[in-house]
C-alpha positions as CSV (number, residue, x, y, z in Angstrom):
1,I,124.7,91.9,61.0
2,S,127.9,93.9,60.2
3,I,131.5,94.1,61.1
4,D,133.4,97.2,60.3
5,E,132.4,97.6,56.4
6,H,131.5,94.1,55.8
7,V,127.8,93.2,56.0
8,I,127.6,89.5,57.4
9,A,123.9,88.8,56.7
10,E,121.2,91.0,55.6
11,R,118.3,89.1,57.5
12,P,119.5,86.2,59.4
13,Q,117.8,84.4,62.1
14,I,120.3,84.7,65.1
15,L,119.9,84.0,68.6
16,I,121.8,86.3,71.3
17,N,121.3,85.2,74.8
18,P,122.3,88.2,77.2
19,F,123.1,85.3,79.9
20,S,125.3,83.3,77.7
21,A,128.3,83.3,75.8
22,F,126.9,81.9,72.8
23,I,125.6,83.4,69.7
24,Y,123.6,80.9,67.6
25,G,122.8,81.1,64.2
26,P,123.2,79.9,60.7
27,Y,126.4,78.2,60.2
28,I,127.5,80.8,57.1
29,A,126.7,83.7,59.0
30,I,128.5,82.5,62.3
31,E,131.4,81.7,60.1
32,K,131.8,84.9,58.6
33,I,131.7,86.6,61.9
34,N,134.4,84.2,63.3
35,L,136.7,84.8,60.1
36,L,136.1,88.7,60.7
37,I,136.8,88.7,64.4
38,G,139.7,86.7,64.2
39,Y,138.8,83.4,65.5
40,S,140.5,80.1,64.9
41,Y,138.3,76.5,64.8
42,L,139.6,73.7,67.3
43,D,138.3,70.5,65.6
44,E,138.6,68.2,68.6
45,Q,136.5,70.2,70.8
46,W,134.3,71.8,68.0
47,I,134.5,75.5,69.0
48,Y,136.0,78.7,67.7
49,Y,138.6,80.7,69.9
50,T,140.4,83.7,69.9
51,S,142.9,86.0,71.6
52,C,141.7,88.1,74.5
53,S,142.8,91.3,73.1
54,A,139.9,93.7,73.1
55,E,142.1,96.3,71.4
56,T,142.5,94.5,68.4
57,K,138.7,93.3,68.1
58,P,136.0,94.8,66.0
59,D,132.5,95.8,67.2
60,I,129.8,93.5,66.1
61,I,126.5,95.2,64.9
62,F,123.3,93.7,65.0
63,K,120.4,95.7,63.0
64,I,116.8,94.7,64.2
65,G,114.2,96.7,62.6
66,N,115.5,100.1,62.5
67,N,117.8,100.2,65.6
68,N,121.6,99.1,65.7
69,Y,122.6,97.3,68.6
70,T,126.4,97.3,69.0
71,I,128.3,94.7,70.7
72,N,131.9,95.8,71.5
73,P,134.7,93.7,72.0
74,S,134.6,94.1,76.1
75,E,131.2,92.8,76.1
76,Y,131.7,89.6,73.4
77,L,135.1,89.0,75.2
78,I,133.7,87.4,78.4
79,K,136.2,88.7,81.2
80,K,138.8,89.1,78.5
81,V,139.5,85.4,78.9
82,L,137.8,83.8,75.8
83,M,134.5,83.9,74.2
84,I,133.2,81.0,72.4
85,V,130.9,81.1,69.1
86,D,129.6,77.4,68.2
87,H,127.6,76.4,65.3
88,E,126.8,72.8,66.9
89,P,124.1,71.7,68.6
90,Y,124.1,72.3,72.3
91,D,125.8,69.5,73.9
92,P,125.5,69.6,77.9
93,D,129.1,67.8,78.1
94,P,131.3,69.2,75.2
95,F,134.6,68.2,76.8
96,P,133.6,64.4,78.3
97,G,136.1,63.7,80.8
98,T,136.3,66.9,82.2
99,S,133.9,69.0,84.6
100,T,131.8,72.1,84.2
101,L,131.6,75.0,86.7
């Protein structure tokens, strides 16, 4: 995994689900991705968040075998609103007292 000239991890185990706004993986790899993209951590919700400006965000490159797969900001910023990258176990109700659509 790399962002710009920064190599995040040589052989990480990462799960990318094209039907979800989440990228799951080892804490240290996810933390490095978040820092290089410019995410901030929101303690009370256990999530990372960032501004929605695709113009200021880098591409993320995943190498699988000999193939590079690039995810550009317009793809990882969901509808240019918010992308959440989480390193915690999945919680079906991460925001108690609220509804999920």
